[in-house]
N, C-alpha and C positions, 0 to 999 in steps of 0.2 A: 215851783215843788212838786213834785211829782204827788200824785194822787189817786189811790189805787184801788182798780176796776172791779164794780159789780162788790164791795165792799160788804154791802146786806145781803147779797143774794149766797156770798159766799161763806158768810157767819151760820144762816142758814143750812146752807146743802153742805159744808161739810164737817158738821156738829159736833165739834169740837167738845172730849168729855175731858173735864179735870184730872187730871194726874198721866193723859193721854200721850202716846208717843206720835210724830207729826212732821211732815216734810214739807217744806215750801221750796219748789225745785228751784222757782228766779223769784229771788227773796229782794232784789231791785233795791227799791229805796226804802223797802220795809214796814212798807203801809201793810201789807196784807200781817206780815210776819208779827209785825207786835202786836193785834190782836189775837192771832193764834195763841201766843206766848199768856197773853191775860189771861184766856179761855182754859187753857189747859194748867193755870196753877202754878204754885213752888213743885207739886212732886212732875209735875210736867217734862217730856224731852223734847223741842224742839230743832230739825235740824234746819238750815236758809240755805239752799246753794245759789252761786253763781256765777256763771264764768267769766265775767269781768273784776278784776282784780282792784278797781277802785270804787265798785259797790262794793267788795268785800270789806276796803278800807274804813269807809262810810259806815258801814254797818257795824263795824268792829266797835269803833268808838260809841255808835248810837246805846248797842247793847255791851257797852263793857261792865264786867260785872253780873250780869244776868246769864247763872249759873247753866238754866233749864237749854241756853242758845248753843247752837254747835254749830256756828258757818262753816261751810266748805264751799272751797275754789275750786270745781268743777265742772265740769258736762252733767247737767242731770242725768244723760244715757247713762253714768253710772252710779245712776241711783242705790241699786243692789250691792255692787260692787261698795261702795263707802259706806252703808249699812251693817255690811256683816264686818269692816273691817274697824267698826263701832263698836262691834257685838250684839246687834240689833238684826235680829231676821221676822219681828213683825211691828208693824205699824199701824194706827189707829186711823189714818188718816191721810192723803195727799195732795196738795194742792197747785198744780200747775198752770201758771200765767203765763202763755208764751208772749213775744213780742220783743218791744222795747220798750225802758224806759224815759220818764222826761228828760232824765239827767244824760243820759246816751242823746239822747236828739239833741241836744241845748249844746251838749259842748263839738263845737266847732274843729277841735282837732281829731275825733273819732270818726267820721265820713259821714256819718248814717243819712242826714238831712240834706235834700237838694236846697234848701234855703240859706244855707249856709258855705261858705267857700272855707276847704281846706281840703287835706291829704284826701285822699281817694282811699279809706282803707279798711272800714266795717265790720271787723275782726273783734267779736264779741271778749273772746280771749286773746288781746294782740301782746300775746307771747307764745303766741302757737299760729301757725297755718300763715296762705299767702293771703296778702290784703285785697281787696277788691279791682285796686287798679292791676297788680298784677297779675289778678284773675281776668281779668279781661284784656288784657295784652298776649294773654297767651293761648285763651280758648278756643276754638273751632266753631267755627260760622254754627252748624248742623246743632251742636251742642248748645251755642248760646240760644239759637229759635225754641229749642226745646226748654230750655230753664225759664224763656220770659213767657212761655205759654204757660209752662206747668206752675210757674211758683209768683206769676204776674197777671195771668188773664189776659195775659196785651196779646190786644188784637193785630194783626196782620203783621205775627209776629218773624216770621222768614224776612221778612221787609226789612224789620228794625232791625234784627241782628245782623242783616247783609251792610246796612248802613253804618253798623258801631264799627264793624268793621273796617267799613270803607276809613273811616274817622282817624283809626290807630294807624292807617297808613301812614297820615297826613302827620301827625301829633299824638303819641304812645299817650296812655291813660294816666294821670298825674293826679289830678284834684275831682272834688265833685263839681267844677263850674265845667271839667274836660266832658262828664259824663252829660250835663245837661246838653252841653252844645251840639252834641251829637248826634242828643237827640231830636233837639231843636231845630238839625241841618236835615235829621229827614222829615221831618214836618213841615214845611215851610209856608204852607200855606196857613198855620195856626200862628195865631198872635199871643206873645205872652207865654206863660207858661205850660205844656199841652199837660193834659192829665199822666198820658203816656209816662213822663218822665217820674211823678211816684210811686206809680207800679213798674217800672224798670228796677227802676233804685230799691223797691220792694225785692222783685225777684234776683238781682246780686246779692243783697244782702244773705237773703236763705242760702242759694247756689256755694257763696265763701264760708259761710257757718254750718253747712250740711244740717240745717236745721229741722228740717222735714224728718229724716233719718234718726236723728237724733229723740225727736218726740213720740216715732214710733217704739221706738226703744224702751223709750222712759216709762209709756205709757203701759207697755205689755210689760215690763219687768216692777213697776209700782204694783200693778192688780197683784203678781204674786206675793210681793210684799203686805198685801194689808191681809188685818187681821179678822174673822168673819166681823160682821156688819159693820167696818170699817170701808171709809170711803174716800174714791178721787172724784176730783174736782178741774176739771179742763176749762180755761180759759183760753178762745182762741179767736184771734183777730185776719185768718186770711182763709180762704176757701180749702183752700191743699190742706190748712192745718186744721178744721173743722172735719173732713173727709175722713183723716186718718183717725181722730177720737171715733167719730159715726160708727166707721168701720168694722174698729176694733172692737168695740161696746157691742153692736150688733153682734159678730159674729161669737166673742165670749158669753153674753147674754143669751147662746142658744144650746139647746143640747147637741153633742157632737157622735156620730157614730163611725165606731171603727168597721171598715168592710173586708172580709175576709176576698182571699183573690177570684175567687168563683161572683164576688159582688153583693153576697149573701150579710147583711148587718153582723158582726162578731160581739161587738160592745157599742155601749153608750154611756157617753161621759156628759154626768149635770151639768148645767149654767156653772160655769165660774162667777156669776154677777148677776145680778139686777140692773135695770134701769128706772128709777122711781121717774121718772117723767122722759119719752121716748122723743121728741122734738128738742132742738137748743133752747135756750133761752138769753133773751135781750136784755139789757139795762133798761131800765127806765125810760120813760122819757124826761125826766125832773133830771135825770143823771145826765142822758144826752145833751140839753142844754145847757150843765154847768162845768162836764167835761168831756170835749169835744173826741179825746182819746177813747173812750168808752163806745163811739159811737157803732163802729163795726166787731164787737167783742162778741161772743156768742159762749154761750156756756155748755155743758155735758156732764152729765154725774153718771156716777156706775158706783154700786155697793157691792161689797165682797158678801157671798151668800155663806151662808153656817154653815161649819159643816160639825 
């Protein structure tokens, strides 16, 4: 069963109002979406995005007959386009819970988990793009090293990339077991499953799905959609994800000066958002103890300034 991460904090900081319009950018198992719908009431409108068609199918069954819910099978990077296509120009709140759902991790056919043998796919939308296997069989060594470092915080990323490339020359990647074996071959002195397996799976998944590019666009466009006093809540599970949210929020919460060619301040743009708290929030210890998936979660919140 998929448990939503930081549900109490989401409810508190998203501050859903009766009759408001909200967007759950990663509807997944529907836990957060369900609570947003309840709080928005019969007059509310709630968009639920997901790139995964299987998740959309499950959500369609769960919310059948619930007129407030509009399910969107699309990348949340298209949030502003989709809202406009639905004649929505402003929303009262946006939730962006990055990362994977338990349903995706538990399905061996999706290839997200190193603990289950299956096709090395990793695509969030299985109707588009290249699989992780195809990506690994084609990527250059330098690009792979950068991916492992930036998306997985992998130590000795250049060496690990070289070993992975070496492995594919012997045997093209096809299954999750192949990638596990490549990492283990690179670390013969480690017994059991090396920690690098988890971080390399994470890095490859992020690269295949272009997750950080989508996250950056969704945050920037989403803030432009917010009504005055509307809030955006971002939950991340990786330092790169959290860094994107932190940097965008920091930039847009400050005055921006426009400079003339001679260096003079030509105009000043007021901050677009305010930050209810500067640092990120972590789940409670009680939640970490009962939901292991929440341990790496971090939350940031931005509120659109009034106009």
